[in-house]
OpenMM code with the backbone's topology and positions (N, CA, C; nanometers):
from openmm import Vec3, app, unit

residues = "UNK UNK UNK UNK UNK UNK UNK UNK UNK UNK UNK UNK UNK UNK UNK UNK UNK UNK UNK UNK UNK UNK UNK UNK UNK UNK UNK UNK UNK UNK UNK UNK UNK UNK UNK UNK UNK UNK UNK UNK UNK UNK UNK UNK UNK UNK UNK UNK UNK UNK UNK UNK UNK UNK UNK UNK UNK UNK UNK UNK UNK UNK UNK UNK UNK UNK UNK UNK UNK UNK UNK UNK UNK UNK UNK UNK UNK UNK UNK UNK UNK UNK UNK UNK UNK UNK UNK UNK UNK UNK UNK UNK UNK UNK UNK UNK UNK UNK UNK UNK UNK UNK UNK UNK UNK UNK UNK UNK UNK UNK UNK UNK UNK UNK UNK UNK UNK UNK UNK UNK UNK UNK UNK UNK UNK UNK UNK UNK UNK UNK UNK UNK".split()
positions = [
    Vec3(7.4013, 9.9473, 11.2937),
    Vec3(7.5174, 9.8565, 11.1691),
    Vec3(7.5669, 9.7937, 11.2258),
    Vec3(7.5530, 9.7008, 11.1566),
    Vec3(7.6083, 9.5408, 11.2086),
    Vec3(7.7444, 9.5545, 11.1443),
    Vec3(7.8730, 9.5721, 11.2119),
    Vec3(8.0106, 9.5327, 11.1518),
    Vec3(8.0334, 9.3763, 11.1569),
    Vec3(8.1183, 9.3321, 11.0609),
    Vec3(8.1677, 9.1921, 11.0422),
    Vec3(8.3116, 9.2107, 11.0477),
    Vec3(8.3642, 9.1462, 11.1277),
    Vec3(8.5253, 9.1051, 11.0856),
    Vec3(8.5758, 9.0206, 11.0107),
    Vec3(8.6619, 9.0765, 10.9273),
    Vec3(8.6717, 8.9949, 10.8111),
    Vec3(8.8438, 8.9829, 10.8021),
    Vec3(8.9096, 8.8944, 10.7678),
    Vec3(9.0866, 8.8888, 10.7238),
    Vec3(9.0853, 8.8561, 10.5287),
    Vec3(9.1325, 8.9191, 10.5439),
    Vec3(9.1953, 8.8852, 10.3492),
    Vec3(9.3858, 8.8596, 10.3783),
    Vec3(9.3914, 8.7411, 10.2991),
    Vec3(9.5509, 8.7473, 10.3117),
    Vec3(9.5758, 8.8032, 10.1224),
    Vec3(9.7009, 8.8950, 10.1288),
    Vec3(9.7826, 8.9649, 10.0626),
    Vec3(9.8715, 8.8634, 10.0453),
    Vec3(9.8688, 8.7664, 9.9254),
    Vec3(10.0083, 8.6817, 9.8764),
    Vec3(10.0847, 8.7310, 9.7619),
    Vec3(10.2301, 8.7402, 9.7923),
    Vec3(10.2322, 8.8085, 9.6469),
    Vec3(10.4042, 8.7258, 9.6930),
    Vec3(10.4605, 8.6486, 9.5659),
    Vec3(10.5648, 8.6147, 9.5525),
    Vec3(10.7021, 8.6886, 9.5078),
    Vec3(10.8083, 8.6452, 9.5320),
    Vec3(10.8914, 8.6940, 9.4735),
    Vec3(10.9416, 8.7519, 9.3493),
    Vec3(10.8548, 8.7044, 9.2518),
    Vec3(10.8573, 8.7861, 9.0670),
    Vec3(10.7375, 8.8601, 9.1236),
    Vec3(10.6822, 8.9018, 9.1902),
    Vec3(10.5758, 9.0043, 9.2168),
    Vec3(10.4494, 8.9622, 9.1506),
    Vec3(10.3734, 8.8832, 9.1263),
    Vec3(10.2627, 8.8012, 9.1086),
    Vec3(10.1857, 8.7809, 9.2406),
    Vec3(10.0773, 8.8561, 9.2207),
    Vec3(9.9426, 8.8193, 9.3427),
    Vec3(9.8286, 8.7110, 9.3517),
    Vec3(9.8388, 8.6165, 9.4541),
    Vec3(9.7568, 8.5265, 9.4008),
    Vec3(9.5833, 8.5611, 9.4826),
    Vec3(9.4846, 8.5321, 9.3583),
    Vec3(9.3776, 8.5930, 9.3469),
    Vec3(9.3050, 8.5007, 9.3075),
    Vec3(9.1718, 8.5684, 9.3705),
    Vec3(9.0728, 8.4611, 9.3970),
    Vec3(8.9610, 8.4774, 9.2709),
    Vec3(8.8952, 8.4588, 9.2011),
    Vec3(8.7606, 8.4849, 9.1218),
    Vec3(8.6145, 8.4625, 9.2203),
    Vec3(8.5533, 8.5674, 9.3125),
    Vec3(8.4223, 8.4895, 9.3577),
    Vec3(8.3496, 8.4343, 9.2949),
    Vec3(8.3083, 8.3004, 9.3771),
    Vec3(8.1960, 8.2495, 9.2954),
    Vec3(8.0789, 8.2564, 9.3811),
    Vec3(8.0295, 8.3477, 9.4903),
    Vec3(7.9203, 8.4303, 9.5452),
    Vec3(7.9101, 8.5507, 9.5174),
    Vec3(7.7967, 8.5820, 9.5684),
    Vec3(7.7490, 8.7526, 9.5868),
    Vec3(7.8464, 8.7633, 9.7373),
    Vec3(7.8446, 8.8981, 9.7403),
    Vec3(7.8591, 9.0165, 9.6883),
    Vec3(7.9990, 9.0006, 9.5711),
    Vec3(7.9460, 9.0598, 9.4367),
    Vec3(8.0758, 9.0812, 9.3665),
    Vec3(8.0890, 8.9665, 9.3042),
    Vec3(8.0095, 8.8535, 9.2516),
    Vec3(8.0528, 8.7290, 9.1837),
    Vec3(8.0907, 8.7590, 9.0749),
    Vec3(8.1887, 8.6832, 9.0091),
    Vec3(8.3056, 8.6526, 8.8803),
    Vec3(8.3573, 8.7740, 8.9593),
    Vec3(8.4001, 8.8844, 8.9848),
    Vec3(8.5063, 8.9533, 8.9771),
    Vec3(8.6288, 8.8933, 9.1278),
    Vec3(8.7561, 8.9586, 9.0769),
    Vec3(8.8731, 8.9161, 9.1094),
    Vec3(8.9207, 8.9268, 9.2342),
    Vec3(8.9738, 8.8943, 9.3322),
    Vec3(8.9989, 8.9781, 9.4522),
    Vec3(9.0920, 8.8894, 9.5089),
    Vec3(9.1533, 8.9389, 9.6428),
    Vec3(9.2416, 8.8424, 9.7441),
    Vec3(9.1411, 8.7446, 9.8389),
    Vec3(9.2409, 8.6213, 9.8491),
    Vec3(9.1478, 8.5433, 9.9778),
    Vec3(9.1104, 8.6011, 10.1096),
    Vec3(8.9695, 8.5576, 10.1327),
    Vec3(8.9486, 8.6179, 10.2612),
    Vec3(8.8163, 8.5662, 10.2877),
    Vec3(8.7719, 8.6002, 10.3965),
    Vec3(8.6318, 8.5981, 10.4721),
    Vec3(8.6335, 8.6022, 10.6304),
    Vec3(8.5563, 8.6194, 10.6698),
    Vec3(8.4907, 8.6271, 10.8256),
    Vec3(8.6203, 8.5789, 10.8995),
    Vec3(8.6557, 8.6204, 11.0469),
    Vec3(8.6912, 8.6182, 11.1465),
    Vec3(8.5845, 8.5055, 11.2625),
    Vec3(8.6519, 8.4068, 11.2965),
    Vec3(8.5747, 8.3096, 11.3476),
    Vec3(8.5885, 8.3582, 11.5253),
    Vec3(8.4998, 8.2879, 11.5824),
    Vec3(8.5314, 8.3309, 11.7035),
    Vec3(8.6555, 8.2515, 11.7691),
    Vec3(8.7462, 8.3251, 11.8428),
    Vec3(8.8351, 8.2802, 11.9104),
    Vec3(8.9939, 8.2858, 11.8211),
    Vec3(8.9500, 8.3073, 11.7061),
    Vec3(9.0452, 8.3386, 11.5902),
    Vec3(9.1142, 8.4718, 11.5362),
    Vec3(9.2488, 8.4696, 11.5756),
    Vec3(9.2749, 8.6520, 11.5499),
    Vec3(9.2844, 8.6266, 11.3883),
    Vec3(9.3506, 8.7885, 11.3519),
    Vec3(9.3142, 8.8041, 11.2219),
    Vec3(9.4020, 8.7465, 11.1589),
    Vec3(9.5004, 8.7537, 11.2208),
    Vec3(9.6264, 8.6266, 11.1153),
    Vec3(9.6080, 8.4777, 11.0932),
    Vec3(9.5248, 8.4333, 11.1940),
    Vec3(9.4724, 8.2844, 11.1989),
    Vec3(9.3895, 8.3262, 11.0999),
    Vec3(9.2713, 8.3812, 11.0656),
    Vec3(9.1110, 8.4249, 10.9781),
    Vec3(9.1861, 8.4126, 10.8362),
    Vec3(9.2895, 8.5120, 10.8072),
    Vec3(9.3533, 8.4781, 10.6367),
    Vec3(9.4601, 8.3713, 10.6333),
    Vec3(9.5701, 8.3225, 10.7045),
    Vec3(9.6111, 8.1544, 10.6496),
    Vec3(9.4876, 8.0764, 10.5973),
    Vec3(9.4265, 8.0507, 10.7117),
    Vec3(9.2371, 7.9898, 10.6752),
    Vec3(9.1736, 8.0028, 10.5577),
    Vec3(9.1619, 8.0996, 10.5414),
    Vec3(9.0757, 8.1653, 10.4393),
    Vec3(9.1649, 8.1421, 10.3027),
    Vec3(9.3146, 8.1530, 10.3100),
    Vec3(9.3818, 8.1463, 10.1868),
    Vec3(9.3786, 7.9968, 10.1330),
    Vec3(9.3966, 7.9321, 10.2595),
    Vec3(9.4083, 7.7587, 10.2427),
    Vec3(9.2446, 7.6991, 10.1721),
    Vec3(9.1701, 7.7983, 10.2517),
    Vec3(9.0490, 7.7175, 10.2092),
    Vec3(8.9484, 7.7414, 10.0011),
    Vec3(9.0262, 7.8862, 10.0319),
    Vec3(8.9937, 7.9140, 9.8946),
    Vec3(9.0637, 7.8717, 9.7898),
    Vec3(9.1747, 7.8477, 9.8232),
    Vec3(9.2537, 7.9064, 9.7158),
    Vec3(9.3782, 7.7578, 9.7094),
    Vec3(9.4358, 7.6583, 9.8449),
    Vec3(9.4743, 7.5229, 9.8411),
    Vec3(9.6153, 7.5876, 9.9001),
    Vec3(9.6535, 7.7140, 9.8760),
    Vec3(9.7960, 7.7351, 9.9491),
    Vec3(9.8027, 7.7626, 10.0690),
    Vec3(9.9416, 7.7302, 10.1328),
    Vec3(9.9589, 7.7186, 10.2828),
    Vec3(10.0610, 7.8600, 10.2363),
    Vec3(10.0056, 7.8892, 10.3946),
    Vec3(10.1047, 8.0928, 10.3577),
    Vec3(10.0926, 8.0872, 10.5328),
    Vec3(10.1926, 8.1686, 10.5423),
    Vec3(10.2430, 8.1926, 10.6459),
    Vec3(10.1664, 8.3850, 10.6753),
    Vec3(10.1354, 8.4120, 10.7842),
    Vec3(10.0686, 8.5860, 10.7945),
    Vec3(10.2176, 8.6478, 10.8871),
    Vec3(10.2009, 8.7818, 10.7898),
    Vec3(10.3424, 8.8249, 10.8268),
    Vec3(10.3386, 8.9702, 10.9255),
    Vec3(10.2308, 9.0598, 10.8706),
    Vec3(10.2015, 9.1608, 10.9364),
    Vec3(10.0641, 9.2333, 10.8626),
    Vec3(9.9911, 9.2971, 10.9278),
    Vec3(9.8722, 9.3593, 10.8816),
    Vec3(9.9011, 9.4920, 10.8057),
    Vec3(9.8623, 9.4752, 10.6806),
    Vec3(9.8635, 9.5936, 10.5864),
    Vec3(9.7394, 9.7079, 10.6528),
    Vec3(9.6671, 9.6931, 10.6552),
    Vec3(9.5547, 9.7879, 10.6872),
    Vec3(9.3977, 9.7494, 10.7219),
    Vec3(9.3139, 9.8503, 10.7110),
    Vec3(9.2151, 9.8074, 10.7150),
    Vec3(9.0745, 9.8932, 10.5961),
    Vec3(9.0091, 9.7466, 10.5699),
    Vec3(8.9360, 9.8237, 10.4663),
    Vec3(8.7743, 9.8203, 10.4878),
    Vec3(8.6935, 9.8851, 10.5139),
    Vec3(8.5502, 9.8660, 10.5281),
    Vec3(8.4840, 9.8429, 10.3828),
    Vec3(8.3992, 9.7284, 10.3727),
    Vec3(8.3084, 9.6684, 10.2208),
    Vec3(8.1793, 9.7078, 10.3178),
    Vec3(8.1050, 9.8314, 10.2511),
    Vec3(7.9753, 9.7678, 10.2352),
    Vec3(7.8947, 9.7029, 10.2167),
    Vec3(7.7851, 9.6236, 10.2165),
    Vec3(7.7333, 9.5101, 10.1754),
    Vec3(7.5577, 9.5362, 10.2628),
    Vec3(7.5185, 9.6064, 10.2559),
    Vec3(7.3970, 9.6427, 10.2673),
    Vec3(7.3591, 9.7468, 10.3296),
    Vec3(7.2375, 9.7824, 10.3684),
    Vec3(7.1615, 9.9198, 10.4494),
    Vec3(7.2250, 9.8899, 10.5521),
    Vec3(7.2022, 9.8114, 10.6584),
    Vec3(7.2393, 9.7742, 10.7785),
    Vec3(7.4147, 9.6938, 10.7822),
    Vec3(7.5001, 9.6867, 10.6753),
    Vec3(7.6015, 9.5740, 10.7135),
    Vec3(7.6878, 9.6211, 10.6483),
    Vec3(7.8477, 9.6300, 10.7227),
    Vec3(7.9921, 9.6510, 10.7166),
    Vec3(8.0164, 9.5123, 10.7041),
    Vec3(8.1647, 9.4852, 10.6293),
    Vec3(8.2344, 9.4182, 10.6651),
    Vec3(8.3785, 9.5314, 10.6763),
    Vec3(8.4372, 9.4808, 10.8041),
    Vec3(8.6089, 9.5296, 10.8528),
    Vec3(8.7291, 9.4215, 10.7969),
    Vec3(8.7540, 9.4829, 10.7028),
    Vec3(8.8476, 9.3635, 10.6722),
    Vec3(8.9862, 9.4046, 10.6683),
    Vec3(9.0565, 9.3088, 10.7477),
    Vec3(9.1723, 9.3453, 10.8113),
    Vec3(9.2668, 9.2458, 10.6644),
    Vec3(9.3470, 9.3398, 10.5665),
    Vec3(9.4588, 9.2985, 10.5099),
    Vec3(9.6077, 9.2379, 10.5590),
    Vec3(9.6039, 9.1176, 10.5233),
    Vec3(9.7537, 9.0687, 10.6107),
    Vec3(9.8109, 9.0164, 10.5107),
    Vec3(9.9427, 9.0702, 10.5095),
    Vec3(10.0467, 9.0122, 10.3910),
    Vec3(10.0943, 8.9103, 10.4525),
    Vec3(10.1161, 8.7838, 10.3318),
    Vec3(10.1274, 8.6902, 10.3809),
    Vec3(10.2367, 8.6323, 10.2631),
    Vec3(10.2707, 8.5195, 10.3038),
    Vec3(10.4170, 8.4541, 10.2120),
    Vec3(10.4013, 8.3088, 10.1946),
    Vec3(10.3822, 8.2774, 10.1098),
    Vec3(10.3541, 8.1550, 10.0250),
    Vec3(10.4499, 8.0747, 10.0242),
    Vec3(10.4049, 7.9663, 10.1023),
    Vec3(10.4735, 7.8343, 10.1854),
    Vec3(10.4462, 7.6768, 10.0663),
    Vec3(10.3681, 7.7062, 9.9999),
    Vec3(10.3366, 7.6124, 9.8822),
    Vec3(10.1987, 7.5773, 9.8779),
    Vec3(10.2084, 7.4244, 9.8315),
    Vec3(10.0488, 7.4188, 9.8057),
    Vec3(10.0117, 7.3429, 9.6882),
    Vec3(9.8794, 7.3112, 9.6661),
    Vec3(9.8597, 7.2709, 9.5381),
    Vec3(9.7562, 7.3802, 9.5035),
    Vec3(9.7537, 7.4789, 9.3882),
    Vec3(9.6286, 7.5744, 9.3873),
    Vec3(9.5352, 7.4573, 9.3395),
    Vec3(9.4230, 7.5245, 9.3841),
    Vec3(9.2814, 7.5088, 9.3192),
    Vec3(9.1530, 7.5870, 9.3901),
    Vec3(9.0710, 7.6234, 9.3122),
    Vec3(8.9853, 7.7044, 9.3971),
    Vec3(8.9008, 7.6287, 9.4941),
    Vec3(8.8909, 7.7345, 9.5650),
    Vec3(8.7707, 7.5914, 9.6912),
    Vec3(8.6796, 7.7036, 9.7711),
    Vec3(8.5869, 7.6086, 9.8506),
    Vec3(8.5282, 7.6956, 9.9068),
    Vec3(8.3884, 7.8457, 9.8615),
    Vec3(8.4112, 8.0285, 9.8915),
    Vec3(8.3280, 8.0212, 9.7443),
    Vec3(8.4026, 8.1395, 9.6345),
    Vec3(8.5613, 8.0551, 9.6183),
    Vec3(8.6069, 8.0728, 9.4984),
    Vec3(8.5281, 8.0014, 9.3891),
    Vec3(8.5734, 8.0251, 9.2470),
    Vec3(8.6107, 7.9006, 9.1188),
    Vec3(8.6802, 7.9515, 9.0628),
    Vec3(8.7940, 8.0042, 9.0738),
    Vec3(8.8687, 8.0180, 9.0216),
    Vec3(9.0002, 8.0821, 9.0898),
    Vec3(9.1636, 8.0997, 9.0388),
    Vec3(9.2505, 8.1459, 9.1558),
    Vec3(9.3889, 8.0977, 9.1083),
    Vec3(9.4315, 8.1626, 9.0546),
    Vec3(9.5219, 8.2413, 8.9495),
    Vec3(9.6873, 8.3163, 9.0197),
    Vec3(9.7717, 8.2824, 8.9801),
    Vec3(9.9076, 8.4057, 9.0132),
    Vec3(9.8852, 8.5062, 8.8798),
    Vec3(9.8765, 8.6440, 8.9480),
    Vec3(9.8671, 8.7255, 8.8582),
    Vec3(9.9551, 8.8406, 8.8443),
    Vec3(10.0347, 8.9038, 8.7139),
    Vec3(10.1119, 8.9918, 8.7098),
    Vec3(10.1074, 9.1135, 8.7464),
    Vec3(10.1779, 9.1992, 8.8346),
    Vec3(10.1501, 9.3696, 8.8186),
    Vec3(10.0473, 9.4366, 8.7153),
    Vec3(10.1256, 9.3505, 8.5882),
    Vec3(10.1164, 9.4383, 8.4547),
    Vec3(9.9209, 9.3640, 8.4178),
    Vec3(9.8828, 9.2721, 8.4307),
    Vec3(9.7952, 9.1822, 8.4466),
    Vec3(9.6694, 9.2297, 8.5114),
    Vec3(9.6990, 9.3093, 8.6128),
    Vec3(9.5827, 9.3290, 8.6886),
    Vec3(9.5023, 9.4207, 8.6799),
    Vec3(9.5228, 9.5338, 8.6211),
    Vec3(9.4015, 9.6721, 8.5793),
    Vec3(9.3582, 9.6315, 8.4386),
    Vec3(9.3378, 9.4836, 8.3878),
    Vec3(9.3137, 9.4410, 8.3080),
    Vec3(9.1752, 9.3183, 8.3690),
    Vec3(9.2335, 9.3194, 8.4578),
    Vec3(9.0711, 9.2394, 8.5274),
    Vec3(8.9675, 9.3226, 8.5795),
    Vec3(8.8577, 9.2395, 8.6191),
    Vec3(8.7446, 9.3063, 8.6373),
    Vec3(8.7672, 9.2680, 8.8036),
    Vec3(8.8272, 9.3039, 8.9195),
    Vec3(8.8404, 9.3108, 9.0333),
    Vec3(8.7510, 9.4025, 9.1208),
    Vec3(8.7058, 9.2871, 9.2572),
    Vec3(8.6376, 9.3335, 9.3287),
    Vec3(8.6536, 9.5337, 9.3869),
    Vec3(8.5432, 9.5918, 9.3955),
    Vec3(8.5900, 9.7399, 9.4205),
    Vec3(8.6300, 9.7974, 9.5239),
    Vec3(8.7391, 9.8590, 9.4718),
    Vec3(8.8464, 9.9416, 9.5455),
    Vec3(9.0137, 9.8540, 9.5627),
    Vec3(8.9704, 9.7527, 9.5031),
    Vec3(9.0743, 9.6345, 9.5237),
    Vec3(9.2394, 9.6880, 9.5026),
    Vec3(9.2274, 9.7453, 9.3634),
    Vec3(9.3472, 9.7958, 9.3078),
    Vec3(9.4173, 9.9516, 9.3901),
    Vec3(9.2815, 10.0180, 9.4111),
    Vec3(9.3402, 10.1317, 9.5371),
    Vec3(9.3789, 10.0940, 9.6707),
    Vec3(9.3155, 10.0078, 9.7130),
    Vec3(9.3286, 9.9425, 9.8586),
    Vec3(9.5205, 9.8744, 9.8435),
    Vec3(9.4988, 9.7954, 9.7242),
    Vec3(9.6698, 9.7215, 9.7201),
    Vec3(9.7854, 9.8606, 9.7152),
    Vec3(9.7380, 9.9710, 9.6256),
    Vec3(9.8221, 10.0879, 9.6304),
    Vec3(9.8397, 10.1466, 9.7364),
    Vec3(9.7608, 10.2181, 9.8003),
    Vec3(9.7364, 10.2346, 9.9269),
    Vec3(9.8503, 10.1628, 10.0763),
    Vec3(9.8763, 10.0068, 10.0240),
    Vec3(9.9478, 9.9259, 10.1058),
    Vec3(10.0627, 9.9141, 10.0464),
    Vec3(10.1178, 10.0167, 9.9440),
    Vec3(10.2342, 9.9387, 9.8726),
    Vec3(10.2503, 9.8375, 9.7869),
    Vec3(10.1724, 9.8097, 9.7732),
    Vec3(10.1404, 9.6388, 9.6952),
    Vec3(10.1964, 9.6551, 9.5201),
    Vec3(10.0563, 9.7524, 9.4765),
    Vec3(10.0714, 9.7635, 9.3016),
    Vec3(9.9996, 9.9110, 9.3083),
    Vec3(10.0663, 9.9933, 9.1950),
    Vec3(10.0559, 10.1059, 9.1786),
    Vec3(9.9273, 10.1384, 9.1143),
    Vec3(9.8223, 10.2230, 9.1666),
    Vec3(9.6711, 10.2230, 9.0631),
    Vec3(9.6662, 10.2819, 8.9373),
] * unit.nanometer
topology = app.Topology()
chain = topology.addChain("A")
for resn in residues:
    res = topology.addResidue(resn, chain)
    for name in ("N", "CA", "C"):
        topology.addAtom(name, app.Element.getBySymbol(name[0]), res)
């Protein structure tokens, strides 16, 4: 089994809204998730989360702390080890980029009505972000 280290930025504003991207590529194309991607060689998990947030959303963020790790199967011999990082929104002009085709702030009430990536709501609840 090949394990790929990845990082995702969990960005929650003071009003409780969460920054989400709609995936523009497989796996799970068309579903909403937190911005994230592979950790590049020489990068820390926090650095990768900040970079991926900017590439996919245009948001400038500051990494705060690691929330936990999620294992995401991606085929018979591939698994992503995603390190979710709490991040603070610092500014920027939101626009979808990289492998995201949409970006938006979502209220906790809106989350259950969105088609999200597998397990996202449960993982957010586990991290204390949103009740499942």
